N, C-alpha and C positions, 0 to 999 in steps of 0.2 A: 683451188678447187675445194679444199676443206671448208673454206668461209662460205662458199655457195651452198654447200650441204647444210651447214649450221644455219644459214639464213632461211633455207627451205624448211628445216626443222622448226625454226621461230614461227613460220607461216603455218605449220601444221598445228603447233601448239595453240596459236591464236585462233585457228579454226575450230578448235575444240571447245572455245568460249562460247557461250550463247550470244547470239546477235545476228544481224542481217549479213549477208555476203559482202556488201559494200564496206561496212565496218571492218570486217576481217581483211579484205584486200587493202583498204587504207591502213589499217593497223600493221599489216606485213610490209607495206611500202615504208611507212614511218620506221618500223623497227630495223629495216635494211639500211636506210640512210642514218639512223642514229648509231648502228653498229659501225658504219664506216667512219663516223667522226669521233669514235671512242677509242681509248687505249686498252680497254678489255678486250679479250677475244670474243668472238661471237657467242661461243659456248657459255663463257662466264656472263656476258650481258643478257642472255636468255635465261641462265641460272638465276641471276638476280631478280629478273622479273618474276620467276616461279617462285622464288623465296618470298618475295612480297606477297604474293597472292596466297601462299600457304600460310604464312604468318598471320596475314589479315583474317583469313578464313578461321584459323584456329582461336585468335583473339575474339572474334565475333561469336563463335560457338560457346566461348567460356564466360564471357561477360555480358550481361544484359545491356541492351542498348543505352539506357539512361545512366549506367554505373561507370562507364569508360568512354573516352573519346581518344583513341590511339592511332597514330599514323606509322606506318612502317616504310623505311627506305633502305634498300640493300644496294651496296656498291662494292663490287669485288668480294662478295659473299660475307660482308660486314654489314650488320643491320643496325640502324639508328631508329630508336623509338622515340617519338615525341608525342605530346598531347596532354591530357588531364585525365586524372582518376580521383575517386573520392577518398581513398586511403592508401597508406603506406603498404599494406598487405597486397593490395591489387596491383600496385606498381611492381613490387617484387615478383609476384606470380606472372605478370605479363612478360617480364624479361625471361623467367624460367621456360615458359611456353615457347617462345621464339628460340631460345637456345636449343630446344628439342627438334626444331625444324631440320631436315636433311641439308647437308652442305654449309650450314651456317658456321662461319669461323670465328665470329665475335659479335657480342651484343653490347651497343652503347645505349643504355637505358637513361634517356633524358626526359622521362615522363614526369610531369609535376603533380603533386597531391594538391589539387584546387578544384574550383568549379570549372565548368566548360567556358571557353572563350565566347566572346560576342561575335556577331557577324562582322562588326566593325573592326575588331581585332584581327579577324581571319583576312578581311580585305586589306588591311594595312600589312599584313604578313606577305600577301601576295604582291603588293606593290614593292615592298623592300626587296623580295627575291627578284623581281623584274628589274629594279634599279641596279642591283648588284650584278645581275647577269649581263645587263647592257653595258655596264661600265668595263666588265671584264672582256667582253666581246670586242670593245673599242681599243683595249690595250694589246699591241702586238706581243707583248712579253709574257702574256697569260694565255694559256689554252683554254679559253673561256667555254668552248664546246666540249671540253673533257672534264669539267668540274660540275659536280652535283651540288646544287644550292637548296638548303631546306630552311625555312624561316618559321619560328614558333614564338609568339609573343615577343616579337622584335629581336630575338636571339637567332643569329645566322649560323648554321652549320654547314661547314665545307668538306666535301668528300671527293676524292679522285686519286689517280695515280699521277703525281707531279714530281718535278725535281725540287730541291730545297729552295732555289731562286724563284721558280714559279710559285711555290707555296707562299713565300714571304711577300711577293708582290700581290697575290691573290687576297691574302689576309689583310694587307694594307687597304686594298680597294674595298673589300667588305667593311672593314673597321671604320673608314671614312665616309661611308654612304650615310646620307641623312635617314634618321629613323632607326638606325641599328644601336641597340644597347650593349651587345656583347657578340663575340665571334668565338665559335667553338670549332678548332681545327681538328679533323678526323682524316687528314690526308695519309696516304701511304707513298712513301718516297721511291723514286726510280732514278737511275743515273742518266 
């Protein structure tokens, strides 16, 4: 019963976002099925979505559009920051801003000080993420639906609640996927 209440709350949160009713209903259905396939509780799942929205909003308010290209990914209240900024002080400031978002337990600041990536690089990252995810979904030893994969400039970041054996296999799958230059493991371990 508690999960149903939390899923209903997720729908309520989504309904507060601007957009048409179809998008809200589709989003609520997608959230419900995603929660069912996740090891996080429904409350933590929805909380992670809220953290991402708040963090992205605060970053957008602080940095002009041309000065920073920052993405936020929250998993189990731990936030991964990826992207590019023009200087080190902006990179550090972005991490501080996200640490102040309510319910954030940890921030992994992987933002690089460099120019923005090209559309070709972004498309390559999307393709790498898809390849890694597909390989994990085909391997029965890995809970592919329970692992969050983020790729930035061919570096793959892995997040999730996994056993040590699952982490080892998932890391090996990511490491041996064509196009991957590095794998950063941000897993939390469960028994």
